[in-house]
MDTraj code that builds the backbone (N, CA, C; nanometers):
import mdtraj as md
import numpy as np

residues = "MET LEU GLY SER SER LEU GLU GLU GLU ARG LEU TRP ALA LEU ARG GLY ILE ASP LEU LYS LEU ARG ARG GLY GLU PHE PHE GLY VAL ILE GLY PRO ASN GLY ALA GLY LYS THR THR LEU LEU ARG LEU LEU SER GLY LEU LEU ARG PRO SER GLU GLY GLN VAL ARG LEU GLY ALA GLU PRO ARG LEU PHE PHE HIS LEU GLY ALA GLY LEU HIS SER GLU LEU SER VAL MET ASP ASN ILE ARG PHE CYS ALA ALA LEU LEU GLY MET SER ARG ALA GLU LEU SER ARG SER LEU PRO GLU ILE LEU GLU PHE ALA GLU PHE GLY THR LEU THR ALA ARG PRO LEU TRP GLN LEU SER THR GLY THR VAL ALA ARG LEU PRO LEU ALA VAL ALA LEU HIS CYS ARG LEU ASP LEU LEU LEU VAL ASP GLU LEU LEU ALA VAL GLY ASP LEU SER PHE ARG ALA LYS CYS LEU SER ALA PHE GLU ARG LEU LYS ARG GLU GLY LYS THR VAL VAL VAL VAL SER HIS ASP LEU ASP TRP VAL GLY ARG HIS CYS ASP ARG ALA LEU TRP LEU GLU LYS GLY ARG ALA LYS GLU ILE GLY LEU SER SER ALA VAL VAL SER ARG LEU LEU GLY ALA GLY GLY GLN ASP GLN LYS ASN GLY ASP ARG PRO HIS GLY MET LEU".split()
xyz = np.array([
    [7.3264, 13.4263, -8.5056],
    [7.4083, 13.2943, -8.4728],
    [7.3007, 13.1793, -8.5470],
    [7.4112, 13.1014, -8.6113],
    [7.3221, 12.9837, -8.7154],
    [7.2775, 12.8961, -8.6114],
    [7.1583, 12.8407, -8.6629],
    [7.0795, 12.7628, -8.5389],
    [6.9909, 12.8540, -8.4431],
    [7.0077, 12.9589, -8.4290],
    [6.8987, 13.0217, -8.3502],
    [6.8106, 13.0893, -8.4284],
    [6.7051, 13.1139, -8.3332],
    [6.5482, 13.1632, -8.3480],
    [6.5393, 13.2835, -8.2914],
    [6.4707, 13.3906, -8.3834],
    [6.4823, 13.5152, -8.2959],
    [6.3333, 13.5750, -8.2999],
    [6.2642, 13.6317, -8.2063],
    [6.1442, 13.6192, -8.2215],
    [6.1242, 13.7844, -8.2708],
    [6.0425, 13.8111, -8.3387],
    [5.9927, 13.9156, -8.4272],
    [5.8948, 13.9966, -8.3029],
    [5.9753, 14.1304, -8.2600],
    [5.9187, 14.2179, -8.1751],
    [5.8200, 14.3258, -8.2512],
    [5.7264, 14.3406, -8.1679],
    [5.6159, 14.3902, -8.2186],
    [5.5990, 14.5524, -8.1469],
    [5.6475, 14.6027, -8.2596],
    [5.5941, 14.7771, -8.1831],
    [5.4821, 14.8410, -8.1981],
    [5.3731, 14.8370, -8.0762],
    [5.2568, 14.9264, -8.0848],
    [5.2081, 15.0473, -8.0727],
    [5.1491, 15.1057, -8.1769],
    [5.1053, 15.2744, -8.1837],
    [5.0090, 15.2477, -8.0597],
    [4.9536, 15.1433, -8.0639],
    [4.8329, 15.2077, -7.9667],
    [4.8340, 15.0528, -7.8816],
    [4.7968, 15.0530, -7.7737],
    [4.7879, 14.9348, -7.6916],
    [4.6643, 14.9378, -7.5496],
    [4.5545, 14.8213, -7.5882],
    [4.4648, 14.8777, -7.4599],
    [4.3674, 14.9767, -7.4232],
    [4.3131, 15.0510, -7.5507],
    [4.2880, 15.2175, -7.5123],
    [4.1139, 15.1756, -7.5239],
    [4.0460, 15.1762, -7.4156],
    [3.9229, 15.1311, -7.3881],
    [3.8344, 15.2712, -7.4078],
    [3.7831, 15.2905, -7.4611],
    [3.7254, 15.4224, -7.5117],
    [3.5847, 15.4474, -7.5783],
    [3.5055, 15.5470, -7.4908],
    [3.3819, 15.5438, -7.5651],
    [3.3435, 15.6832, -7.5695],
    [3.3069, 15.7465, -7.6730],
    [3.2715, 15.8772, -7.7049],
    [3.1139, 15.8932, -7.6877],
    [3.0618, 16.0176, -7.6575],
    [2.9503, 16.0578, -7.6258],
    [2.9147, 16.1650, -7.7448],
    [2.7765, 16.1103, -7.7821],
    [2.7465, 16.2046, -7.8905],
    [2.7227, 16.3579, -7.8373],
    [2.7632, 16.4266, -7.9038],
    [2.7515, 16.5901, -7.8683],
    [2.8880, 16.6175, -7.8221],
    [3.0052, 16.5501, -7.8122],
    [3.0739, 16.6093, -7.6683],
    [3.2276, 16.6565, -7.7662],
    [3.2900, 16.7200, -7.7130],
    [3.4017, 16.7981, -7.7575],
    [3.5130, 16.7413, -7.7033],
    [3.6188, 16.6050, -7.7271],
    [3.6430, 16.5459, -7.6771],
    [3.8340, 16.5716, -7.7410],
    [3.9053, 16.5770, -7.6139],
    [4.0411, 16.6071, -7.6565],
    [4.1313, 16.5029, -7.6396],
    [4.2343, 16.4862, -7.7239],
    [4.3546, 16.4027, -7.7241],
    [4.4543, 16.4724, -7.7265],
    [4.5626, 16.4509, -7.6273],
    [4.6401, 16.5197, -7.5394],
    [4.8081, 16.4391, -7.5545],
    [4.8953, 16.4831, -7.5391],
    [5.0551, 16.3877, -7.5076],
    [5.1322, 16.4082, -7.6010],
    [5.2518, 16.3583, -7.5952],
    [5.4030, 16.4300, -7.6287],
    [5.3513, 16.3416, -7.7849],
    [5.4908, 16.3875, -7.8647],
    [5.4824, 16.3566, -8.0076],
    [5.5281, 16.1936, -8.0129],
    [5.4589, 16.1138, -8.0781],
    [5.4796, 15.9745, -8.0836],
    [5.4008, 15.8865, -7.9889],
    [5.3091, 15.9637, -7.9246],
    [5.2244, 15.8874, -7.8411],
    [5.1286, 15.8060, -7.8923],
    [5.0829, 15.8367, -8.0019],
    [5.0021, 15.7760, -8.1206],
    [4.8507, 15.8321, -8.0880],
    [4.8434, 15.9911, -8.0918],
    [4.7275, 16.0535, -8.1069],
    [4.6976, 16.0382, -8.2712],
    [4.7688, 16.0376, -8.3699],
    [4.7166, 16.0669, -8.5325],
    [4.7111, 15.9254, -8.5151],
    [4.7285, 15.8481, -8.5130],
    [4.7110, 15.6847, -8.5055],
    [4.5312, 15.6586, -8.4690],
    [4.5208, 15.7114, -8.3633],
    [4.4126, 15.7128, -8.2811],
    [4.3075, 15.7753, -8.3847],
    [4.2979, 15.8819, -8.4353],
    [4.2237, 15.9816, -8.5636],
    [4.2016, 15.8613, -8.6288],
    [4.3176, 15.8292, -8.6720],
    [4.3387, 15.7045, -8.8361],
    [4.2439, 15.6129, -8.7865],
    [4.2079, 15.5701, -8.6985],
    [4.1555, 15.4148, -8.6817],
    [4.0398, 15.4869, -8.6636],
    [3.9793, 15.5752, -8.5786],
    [3.8583, 15.6285, -8.5742],
    [3.7732, 15.6311, -8.7267],
    [3.8991, 15.7073, -8.8092],
    [3.8129, 15.7351, -8.9378],
    [3.8170, 15.6262, -9.0277],
    [3.8613, 15.5084, -8.9906],
    [3.8383, 15.3914, -9.0733],
    [3.9921, 15.3480, -9.1712],
    [4.0532, 15.4651, -9.1810],
    [4.1988, 15.4786, -9.2717],
    [4.3011, 15.3517, -9.2161],
    [4.2770, 15.3037, -9.0582],
    [4.3329, 15.2014, -9.0310],
    [4.2814, 15.1353, -8.9809],
    [4.3022, 14.9438, -8.9459],
    [4.2299, 14.8914, -8.9192],
    [4.3050, 14.8780, -8.7573],
    [4.2301, 14.8018, -8.6248],
    [4.3101, 14.7508, -8.5736],
    [4.3398, 14.6096, -8.5585],
    [4.4629, 14.5684, -8.4737],
    [4.5151, 14.4688, -8.5019],
    [4.4320, 14.3638, -8.4103],
    [4.4034, 14.4548, -8.2975],
    [4.3106, 14.3982, -8.2008],
    [4.2275, 14.4684, -8.1629],
    [4.0444, 14.4031, -8.0952],
    [3.9751, 14.4743, -8.0418],
    [3.8774, 14.5271, -8.1766],
    [3.8101, 14.6438, -8.1381],
    [3.6939, 14.6775, -8.2383],
    [3.6631, 14.8166, -8.2355],
    [3.6483, 14.8750, -8.3694],
    [3.6256, 15.0294, -8.3508],
    [3.5017, 15.0565, -8.3965],
    [3.3754, 15.1162, -8.3539],
    [3.2576, 15.1111, -8.3697],
    [3.2134, 15.2460, -8.3734],
    [3.1376, 15.3199, -8.4517],
    [3.1094, 15.4614, -8.4791],
    [2.9512, 15.4437, -8.5249],
    [2.8921, 15.5078, -8.4816],
    [2.7562, 15.5777, -8.4799],
    [2.7015, 15.6768, -8.6476],
    [2.8454, 15.7329, -8.6541],
    [2.8413, 15.8242, -8.7765],
    [2.9336, 15.8046, -8.8920],
    [2.9367, 15.8786, -8.9908],
    [3.0407, 15.8445, -9.0374],
    [3.1272, 16.0197, -9.0407],
    [3.2544, 15.9543, -8.9923],
    [3.3297, 16.0413, -8.9949],
    [3.4489, 16.1149, -9.0710],
    [3.4704, 16.2630, -9.1296],
    [3.5250, 16.3245, -9.1864],
    [3.6276, 16.3872, -9.1317],
    [3.7660, 16.3411, -9.1732],
    [3.8861, 16.4005, -9.1368],
    [3.9545, 16.5599, -9.1919],
    [3.9740, 16.6422, -9.1272],
    [4.0371, 16.8003, -9.2073],
    [4.1693, 16.7593, -9.2386],
    [4.2371, 16.6786, -9.1454],
    [4.3862, 16.6425, -9.1635],
    [4.3824, 16.5869, -9.3324],
    [4.2984, 16.4353, -9.3193],
    [4.3260, 16.3726, -9.4307],
    [4.2857, 16.4638, -9.5286],
    [4.1919, 16.5272, -9.5235],
    [4.1302, 16.6376, -9.6574],
    [4.2554, 16.6951, -9.7420],
    [4.3552, 16.7286, -9.6902],
    [4.4312, 16.8519, -9.6910],
    [4.5740, 16.7559, -9.7659],
    [4.5655, 16.6085, -9.7362],
    [4.6308, 16.5407, -9.7778],
    [4.5640, 16.5165, -9.9457],
    [4.4834, 16.5584, -10.0049],
    [4.4195, 16.5277, -10.1407],
    [4.4087, 16.6760, -10.1889],
    [4.4708, 16.7544, -10.1553],
    [4.4701, 16.9029, -10.2314],
    [4.5769, 16.8768, -10.3445],
    [4.5300, 16.9394, -10.4370],
    [4.6193, 16.9201, -10.5960],
    [4.6666, 17.0890, -10.6057],
    [4.8317, 17.1441, -10.5979],
    [4.8551, 17.2163, -10.6218],
    [4.8591, 17.3075, -10.7576],
    [4.8324, 17.1895, -10.8486],
    [4.8241, 17.2744, -10.9794],
    [4.6616, 17.3055, -11.0407],
    [4.5525, 17.2763, -10.9423],
    [4.4284, 17.2846, -10.9497],
    [4.3841, 17.4147, -10.8716],
    [4.3014, 17.5101, -10.9768],
    [4.2660, 17.6066, -10.8772],
    [4.1707, 17.5951, -10.7570],
    [4.1885, 17.7085, -10.6913],
    [4.1493, 17.7243, -10.5595],
    [3.9745, 17.6461, -10.5970],
    [3.9061, 17.7200, -10.6609],
    [3.7738, 17.6654, -10.6869],
    [3.7269, 17.5099, -10.6998],
    [3.8567, 17.4522, -10.7870],
    [3.8515, 17.3264, -10.8380],
    [3.8942, 17.2409, -10.7080],
    [3.9706, 17.2696, -10.6233],
    [4.0019, 17.2256, -10.4854],
    [3.8983, 17.2040, -10.3858],
    [3.8325, 17.3002, -10.4104],
    [3.7139, 17.3295, -10.3362],
    [3.5805, 17.2379, -10.3875],
    [3.5793, 17.2280, -10.4310],
    [3.4748, 17.0984, -10.5579],
    [3.5322, 16.9676, -10.4840],
    [3.6421, 16.9446, -10.4961],
    [3.7041, 16.8056, -10.4381],
    [3.6559, 16.8066, -10.3370],
    [3.6964, 16.8816, -10.2410],
    [3.6755, 16.8820, -10.0394],
    [3.5445, 16.8438, -10.0438],
    [3.4532, 16.9201, -10.1500],
    [3.3359, 16.8934, -10.0917],
    [3.2878, 16.7685, -10.1496],
    [3.3126, 16.7052, -10.2703],
    [3.2932, 16.5496, -10.2942],
    [3.3273, 16.4553, -10.2079],
    [3.4442, 16.4869, -10.1180],
    [3.5051, 16.3731, -10.0404],
    [3.4289, 16.3921, -9.9160],
    [3.3549, 16.5276, -9.8497],
    [3.2656, 16.5460, -9.7837],
    [3.1370, 16.4849, -9.7727],
    [3.0999, 16.5134, -9.9191],
    [2.9720, 16.3913, -9.9230],
    [2.8540, 16.5360, -9.9799],
    [2.9298, 16.6272, -9.9659],
    [2.8264, 16.7316, -10.0294],
    [2.7621, 16.7195, -10.1668],
    [2.6628, 16.7492, -10.2210],
    [2.5728, 16.7372, -10.3094],
    [2.6041, 16.8763, -10.4387],
    [2.5966, 16.8856, -10.5238],
    [2.6054, 16.9846, -10.5750],
    [2.5515, 17.1068, -10.5424],
    [2.4251, 17.0556, -10.5436],
    [2.2989, 17.1956, -10.4680],
    [2.3443, 17.2349, -10.3385],
    [2.4193, 17.1452, -10.2551],
    [2.4664, 17.1697, -10.1216],
    [2.5669, 17.2789, -10.1133],
    [2.6863, 17.2252, -10.2087],
    [2.7923, 17.3325, -10.2290],
    [2.7673, 17.4658, -10.2789],
    [2.6408, 17.4440, -10.3779],
    [2.6305, 17.6015, -10.4236],
    [2.6053, 17.7065, -10.3478],
    [2.4810, 17.6267, -10.2342],
    [2.4310, 17.6974, -10.1480],
    [2.5305, 17.7272, -10.0620],
    [2.6428, 17.6541, -10.0366],
    [2.7361, 17.6869, -9.9355],
    [2.8424, 17.7872, -9.9571],
    [2.8410, 17.7598, -10.1008],
    [2.9749, 17.8713, -10.1704],
    [2.9766, 17.9928, -10.1403],
    [2.9255, 18.0862, -10.1005],
    [2.9380, 18.2141, -10.0636],
    [2.9770, 18.2238, -9.9359],
    [2.8982, 18.1234, -9.8510],
    [2.9857, 18.1248, -9.7275],
    [3.1482, 18.0839, -9.6726],
    [3.1217, 17.9837, -9.7421],
    [3.2809, 17.9106, -9.7770],
    [3.3893, 18.0335, -9.7921],
    [3.3355, 18.0825, -9.9354],
    [3.4452, 18.2073, -9.9766],
    [3.4614, 18.2893, -9.8771],
    [3.3903, 18.3363, -9.8162],
    [3.3497, 18.4505, -9.6982],
    [3.4471, 18.4122, -9.5823],
    [3.4111, 18.2705, -9.5655],
    [3.4947, 18.2647, -9.4328],
    [3.6729, 18.2203, -9.4646],
    [3.6714, 18.1537, -9.5749],
    [3.8369, 18.1380, -9.6169],
    [3.9021, 18.2974, -9.6182],
    [3.8053, 18.3657, -9.6814],
    [3.8680, 18.5147, -9.7325],
    [3.9704, 18.5085, -9.8472],
    [3.8629, 18.4426, -9.9324],
    [3.9677, 18.3858, -10.0764],
    [3.9364, 18.4960, -10.1114],
    [3.8324, 18.5762, -10.1412],
    [3.8161, 18.7141, -10.2512],
    [3.8295, 18.6754, -10.4200],
    [3.9427, 18.7166, -10.4402],
    [3.9563, 18.6929, -10.5863],
    [4.0771, 18.6110, -10.6311],
    [4.0625, 18.4959, -10.5169],
    [4.1719, 18.4200, -10.5266],
    [4.1293, 18.2732, -10.5884],
    [3.9912, 18.2905, -10.6484],
    [3.9375, 18.1166, -10.6571],
    [3.9983, 18.0462, -10.7791],
    [4.0374, 18.1582, -10.9151],
    [4.1114, 18.0824, -10.9938],
    [4.2345, 18.0685, -11.0160],
    [4.3218, 18.1070, -10.9249],
    [4.4107, 18.0873, -10.8902],
    [4.4668, 17.9305, -10.8337],
    [4.6001, 17.9102, -10.9289],
    [4.6155, 17.7444, -10.8887],
    [4.6448, 17.7588, -10.7353],
    [4.6830, 17.6684, -10.6754],
    [4.7272, 17.6607, -10.5223],
    [4.8497, 17.6905, -10.4866],
    [4.9289, 17.6296, -10.5967],
    [5.0815, 17.6630, -10.5683],
    [5.1026, 17.8310, -10.5402],
    [5.0318, 17.9364, -10.5868],
    [5.0743, 18.0612, -10.5796],
    [5.0170, 18.1399, -10.4344],
    [4.9373, 18.0278, -10.3762],
    [4.9058, 18.0849, -10.2299],
    [4.9935, 18.0070, -10.1565],
    [4.9540, 18.0848, -10.0079],
    [5.0522, 18.0732, -9.9050],
    [5.0283, 17.9606, -9.8263],
    [5.1296, 17.8836, -9.7462],
    [5.0478, 17.7482, -9.6581],
    [4.9550, 17.8085, -9.6035],
    [4.9355, 17.9384, -9.5070],
    [4.8517, 17.9277, -9.4274],
    [4.7275, 17.9944, -9.4802],
    [4.7327, 18.0298, -9.6424],
    [4.5710, 18.0339, -9.6846],
    [4.5295, 17.9105, -9.7346],
    [4.6103, 17.8079, -9.7599],
    [4.5790, 17.6649, -9.8460],
    [4.5011, 17.5974, -9.7593],
    [4.5704, 17.6089, -9.6114],
    [4.5129, 17.5542, -9.5055],
    [4.3421, 17.5619, -9.4684],
    [4.3412, 17.6986, -9.5127],
    [4.2168, 17.7495, -9.5071],
    [4.0890, 17.6846, -9.5777],
    [4.1371, 17.6043, -9.6751],
    [4.0272, 17.5593, -9.7928],
    [3.9603, 17.4260, -9.7120],
    [4.0203, 17.3175, -9.6797],
    [3.9343, 17.1920, -9.6277],
    [3.8845, 17.2567, -9.5150],
    [3.9149, 17.3076, -9.4163],
    [3.8765, 17.3844, -9.3110],
    [3.7153, 17.4414, -9.3267],
    [3.7379, 17.5510, -9.4015],
    [3.6095, 17.6554, -9.4441],
    [3.4932, 17.5256, -9.4932],
    [3.5422, 17.4215, -9.5916],
    [3.4499, 17.3530, -9.6416],
    [3.3831, 17.2545, -9.5817],
    [3.4624, 17.1985, -9.4418],
    [3.4192, 17.1361, -9.3639],
    [3.3573, 17.2125, -9.2798],
    [3.3365, 17.2849, -9.2110],
    [3.2792, 17.3547, -9.1140],
    [3.1207, 17.4114, -9.1734],
    [3.1231, 17.4004, -9.3103],
    [3.0199, 17.4646, -9.3760],
    [2.9202, 17.3092, -9.4121],
    [2.9474, 17.1979, -9.3719],
    [2.9157, 17.0787, -9.4382],
    [2.8152, 17.0384, -9.2953],
    [2.6989, 16.9677, -9.3504],
    [2.5969, 16.9169, -9.2543],
    [2.6724, 16.7501, -9.1979],
    [2.7652, 16.7307, -9.0678],
    [2.8487, 16.6608, -8.9868],
    [2.8105, 16.6354, -8.9084],
    [2.8491, 16.4940, -8.8728],
    [2.7950, 16.4776, -8.7214],
    [2.9111, 16.4771, -8.6125],
    [3.0289, 16.4225, -8.6805],
    [3.1599, 16.3465, -8.6097],
    [3.2578, 16.3929, -8.6787],
    [3.3070, 16.5164, -8.6779],
    [3.4756, 16.5502, -8.7397],
    [3.5635, 16.5257, -8.6713],
    [3.6805, 16.4965, -8.7060],
    [3.7966, 16.4525, -8.6475],
    [3.9128, 16.5540, -8.7296],
    [4.0082, 16.6080, -8.5610],
    [4.0750, 16.7462, -8.6327],
    [4.1801, 16.6933, -8.5698],
    [4.3400, 16.7451, -8.6647],
    [4.4514, 16.6944, -8.5998],
    [4.5271, 16.8461, -8.6245],
    [4.5067, 16.9235, -8.5343],
    [4.6249, 17.0415, -8.5287],
    [4.5506, 17.1495, -8.6453],
    [4.4612, 17.1599, -8.7085],
    [4.4175, 17.2543, -8.7526],
    [4.4232, 17.3793, -8.7235],
    [4.3939, 17.3641, -8.5789],
    [4.3500, 17.5042, -8.5203],
    [4.4925, 17.5841, -8.5234],
    [4.6028, 17.5275, -8.5386],
    [4.7589, 17.5914, -8.5494],
    [4.7818, 17.6569, -8.6423],
    [4.6710, 17.6635, -8.7779],
    [4.6901, 17.7210, -8.9010],
    [4.6512, 17.8593, -8.9024],
    [4.7375, 17.9808, -8.9608],
    [4.6391, 18.0858, -9.0189],
    [4.6568, 18.1961, -8.9198],
    [4.6612, 18.3200, -8.9438],
    [4.7021, 18.4149, -8.8187],
    [4.6033, 18.4519, -8.7190],
    [4.6072, 18.5413, -8.6322],
    [4.5234, 18.5559, -8.5141],
    [4.3899, 18.5665, -8.5338],
    [4.3658, 18.6319, -8.6606],
    [4.2205, 18.6932, -8.6814],
    [4.1565, 18.5396, -8.7436],
    [4.1868, 18.4962, -8.8505],
    [4.1753, 18.3522, -8.8690],
    [4.1189, 18.2380, -8.7639],
    [4.2517, 18.2352, -8.6914],
    [4.2044, 18.1652, -8.6002],
    [4.1082, 18.1612, -8.4495],
    [4.0779, 18.3092, -8.4652],
    [3.9509, 18.3982, -8.3687],
    [3.8306, 18.3184, -8.4549],
    [3.8315, 18.3218, -8.5770],
    [3.7420, 18.2784, -8.6603],
    [3.6889, 18.1240, -8.6600],
    [3.7953, 18.0720, -8.6649],
    [3.7601, 17.9260, -8.6046],
    [3.7542, 17.8690, -8.4997],
    [3.7752, 17.9296, -8.3736],
    [3.6975, 17.9071, -8.2746],
    [3.5684, 17.9554, -8.2833],
    [3.5145, 18.0595, -8.2960],
    [3.4064, 18.0813, -8.3161],
    [3.3241, 17.9804, -8.4074],
    [3.3390, 17.9540, -8.5181],
    [3.2922, 17.8334, -8.5576],
    [3.2838, 17.6875, -8.4774],
    [3.3915, 17.6682, -8.4488],
    [3.3816, 17.5510, -8.3421],
    [3.2582, 17.5548, -8.2109],
    [3.2370, 17.6665, -8.1661],
    [3.1949, 17.7115, -8.0617],
    [3.0170, 17.6919, -8.1305],
    [3.0180, 17.7110, -8.2598],
    [2.8601, 17.6848, -8.2947],
    [2.8505, 17.5630, -8.3345],
    [2.9702, 17.4859, -8.3613],
    [2.9293, 17.3339, -8.3827],
    [2.8790, 17.2720, -8.2472],
    [2.9994, 17.3384, -8.1380],
    [2.9644, 17.2542, -8.0162],
    [2.7623, 17.2838, -7.9698],
    [2.7143, 17.3858, -7.9999],
    [2.6398, 17.4574, -7.9749],
    [2.4833, 17.3785, -8.0461],
    [2.5575, 17.3531, -8.2033],
    [2.4613, 17.2221, -8.2658],
    [2.4738, 17.0883, -8.1916],
    [2.5356, 17.0472, -8.1230],
    [2.5596, 16.9193, -8.1027],
    [2.6255, 16.8449, -8.1703],
    [2.7153, 16.8918, -8.2401],
    [2.8104, 16.8401, -8.3015],
    [2.9302, 16.7136, -8.1797],
    [2.9715, 16.6187, -8.2673],
    [3.0559, 16.5758, -8.1723],
    [3.2030, 16.6039, -8.2651],
    [3.2872, 16.6489, -8.1789],
    [3.4392, 16.6838, -8.2452],
    [3.5553, 16.5983, -8.1792],
    [3.6679, 16.5384, -8.2163],
    [3.7457, 16.4740, -8.1567],
    [3.8748, 16.5641, -8.2276],
    [3.9654, 16.6164, -8.1365],
    [4.0645, 16.7249, -8.1389],
    [4.1820, 16.6918, -8.0865],
    [4.2992, 16.6630, -8.1784],
    [4.4298, 16.6095, -8.1098],
    [4.4886, 16.7847, -8.1260],
    [4.5854, 16.7847, -8.0264],
    [4.5927, 16.9244, -8.0456],
    [4.7477, 16.9201, -7.9223],
    [4.8470, 16.9980, -7.9377],
    [4.9385, 17.0295, -7.8537],
    [4.8805, 17.1665, -7.7460],
    [4.7562, 17.2442, -7.8021],
    [4.7346, 17.3298, -7.7268],
    [4.6718, 17.3135, -7.6218],
    [4.7342, 17.3265, -7.5117],
    [4.6611, 17.2644, -7.3924],
    [4.5682, 17.3814, -7.3509],
    [4.5860, 17.4681, -7.3416],
    [4.4835, 17.5614, -7.3050],
    [4.3511, 17.5687, -7.3777],
    [4.3613, 17.5509, -7.5278],
    [4.2218, 17.5027, -7.6020],
    [4.1772, 17.4192, -7.5390],
    [4.1975, 17.2883, -7.5566],
    [4.1531, 17.1745, -7.4881],
    [4.1030, 17.1814, -7.3500],
    [4.1716, 17.2236, -7.2405],
    [4.1401, 17.2801, -7.1247],
    [3.9699, 17.3706, -7.1032],
    [3.9770, 17.4379, -7.1910],
    [3.8894, 17.5110, -7.1918],
    [3.7630, 17.5082, -7.2816],
    [3.7716, 17.4351, -7.4191],
    [3.6943, 17.4318, -7.4658],
    [3.6284, 17.2327, -7.4657],
    [3.7121, 17.1606, -7.4643],
    [3.6705, 16.9939, -7.4455],
    [3.6082, 16.9744, -7.3421],
    [3.5251, 16.8641, -7.3669],
    [3.4457, 16.8454, -7.2534],
    [3.5217, 16.7067, -7.1586],
    [3.5860, 16.6433, -7.2085],
    [3.7107, 16.5101, -7.1930],
    [3.8072, 16.5188, -7.2802],
    [3.9096, 16.4496, -7.1901],
    [4.0299, 16.4532, -7.2887],
    [4.1134, 16.3463, -7.2795],
    [4.1862, 16.2406, -7.3258],
    [4.2688, 16.1497, -7.3122],
    [4.4300, 16.1684, -7.3296],
    [4.4693, 16.1581, -7.2297],
    [4.6046, 16.1671, -7.2132],
    [4.6997, 16.0575, -7.2827],
    [4.7467, 16.0498, -7.3613],
    [4.8425, 15.9429, -7.4172],
    [4.9507, 15.9477, -7.4064],
    [5.0340, 15.8019, -7.3869],
    [5.1688, 15.8071, -7.3451],
    [5.2401, 15.6797, -7.3911],
    [5.3341, 15.7004, -7.4702],
    [5.3640, 15.5741, -7.5422],
    [5.2278, 15.4790, -7.5994],
    [5.1395, 15.5304, -7.6543],
    [5.0604, 15.4287, -7.6941],
    [4.9570, 15.3945, -7.6145],
    [4.9609, 15.4317, -7.4615],
    [4.8583, 15.3742, -7.3933],
    [4.8112, 15.5205, -7.3396],
    [4.6801, 15.4544, -7.2509],
    [4.6017, 15.5605, -7.1565],
    [4.6349, 15.6067, -7.0606],
    [4.7066, 15.7356, -7.0441],
    [4.7409, 15.7730, -6.8868],
    [4.6308, 15.7790, -6.7944],
    [4.5604, 15.8861, -6.8818],
    [4.4057, 15.9068, -6.8254],
    [4.3361, 15.9558, -6.9263],
    [4.2025, 15.9427, -6.8596],
    [4.1113, 16.0326, -6.9108],
    [3.9856, 16.0338, -6.8448],
    [3.9163, 16.1603, -6.8717],
    [3.8205, 16.2572, -6.7728],
    [3.8192, 16.3890, -6.8144],
    [3.7468, 16.4726, -6.7027],
    [3.7238, 16.6192, -6.7668],
    [3.8707, 16.6554, -6.8541],
    [3.8422, 16.7346, -6.8972],
    [3.9590, 16.7898, -6.9626],
    [4.0428, 16.8904, -6.9194],
    [3.9761, 16.9567, -6.8081],
    [4.0772, 17.0711, -6.7411],
    [4.1437, 16.9796, -6.6354],
    [4.0803, 16.8712, -6.5582],
    [4.1951, 16.8023, -6.4794],
    [4.2751, 16.7149, -6.5519],
    [4.2725, 16.6445, -6.6616],
    [4.3849, 16.5847, -6.7151],
    [4.4477, 16.6546, -6.7653],
    [4.4329, 16.7920, -6.8280],
    [4.5735, 16.9055, -6.8384],
    [4.6179, 16.9535, -6.7837],
    [4.5826, 16.9615, -6.6362],
    [4.6221, 17.0000, -6.5410],
    [4.7464, 16.8930, -6.4790],
    [4.7125, 16.7705, -6.4970],
    [4.7909, 16.6518, -6.4410],
    [4.8646, 16.6251, -6.5449],
    [4.8944, 16.6884, -6.7157],
    [4.9645, 16.6571, -6.7813],
    [5.1009, 16.7568, -6.7599],
    [5.0307, 16.8948, -6.7619],
    [5.1148, 16.9720, -6.7179],
    [5.2064, 16.9851, -6.5876],
    [5.1169, 16.9126, -6.4578],
    [5.2018, 16.8548, -6.3345],
    [5.3244, 16.7971, -6.3778],
    [5.2950, 16.7088, -6.4753],
    [5.4036, 16.5880, -6.4951],
    [5.5125, 16.6435, -6.5989],
    [5.5348, 16.7561, -6.6249],
    [5.6426, 16.8082, -6.7498],
    [5.5880, 16.8125, -6.8540],
    [5.4524, 16.8448, -6.8775],
    [5.4205, 16.8887, -7.0458],
    [5.4242, 17.0195, -7.0333],
    [5.4773, 17.1159, -6.9861],
    [5.4511, 17.2687, -6.9821],
    [5.4837, 17.2826, -7.1512],
    [5.5927, 17.1901, -7.1627],
    [5.6194, 17.2375, -7.3489],
    [5.5492, 17.2571, -7.4347],
    [5.4302, 17.1533, -7.4272],
    [5.3386, 17.1686, -7.5020],
    [5.2448, 17.2494, -7.5200],
    [5.2661, 17.3572, -7.3967],
    [5.1143, 17.4418, -7.3654],
    [5.1459, 17.5148, -7.5068],
    [5.2342, 17.5881, -7.5709],
    [5.1990, 17.6954, -7.6506],
    [5.2752, 17.6602, -7.7398],
    [5.4163, 17.5628, -7.7482],
    [5.4502, 17.5180, -7.8763],
    [5.4631, 17.3781, -7.9274],
    [5.5784, 17.3633, -7.9810],
    [5.5963, 17.2055, -8.0630],
    [5.4643, 17.1534, -8.1174],
    [5.4160, 17.2574, -8.2012],
    [5.3249, 17.1968, -8.2888],
    [5.3274, 17.1836, -8.3979],
    [5.3094, 17.0580, -8.4839],
    [5.3253, 17.0912, -8.6460],
    [5.2117, 17.1808, -8.6840],
    [5.2618, 17.2479, -8.8402],
    [5.1876, 17.3408, -8.8877],
    [5.1307, 17.2703, -9.0178],
    [5.0141, 17.3035, -9.0701],
    [5.0101, 17.2353, -9.1846],
    [4.9268, 17.1221, -9.1952],
    [4.9399, 17.0256, -9.2733],
    [4.8138, 16.9103, -9.2659],
    [4.9390, 16.8056, -9.3514],
    [4.8578, 16.6753, -9.3155],
    [4.9462, 16.5732, -9.3437],
    [4.8780, 16.5322, -9.4882],
])
top = md.Topology()
chain = top.add_chain()
for i, resn in enumerate(residues, 1):
    res = top.add_residue(resn, chain, resSeq=i)
    for name in ("N", "CA", "C"):
        top.add_atom(name, md.element.get_by_symbol(name[0]), res)
traj = md.Trajectory(xyz[None], top)
């Protein structure tokens, strides 16, 4: 209407989040799609800046899901390993020492000279995860990468995460796998429409989410691959 004024409506991906991570803890972030889980990881990583408030970290974060976006399908497996290692801050000497373990963990075998486009999605997804798990990182941000790979590779990943926990690493995991979050995370944040519905011991938060009708998230509705 002529002469009328319309206020711009703001859409907040997250609002009123007051969160303090503890060094050495495994922290789960759960909630339905669109709740703001990945946005929270991007804020923690520094990829996004908050419109209000502050994000302060005592360690430089590294993102598994963000590394997946940098993979180049025309380059070889080996070239992509070098690229991921560089993004993670690994020196050439560190990569050289860790390379046999990385290749064994990812089960690449004779695939190192092949371009990524020749490999399956599940095989490609192993690459950044294998590199990141063999870096000296204090803080890791993970977005659903536990959903990739076959059962044997998932078991290997879970074992690697248990090792990280014993080493006192801080890990923030966004996941729809509520069973895993409840069993392996120390605390959890339940996000709902961009706000913190509850935060506390992971087993208790998961139980309350399931009790509120979140059973559909227990095993399914999980994205595969990487952003």
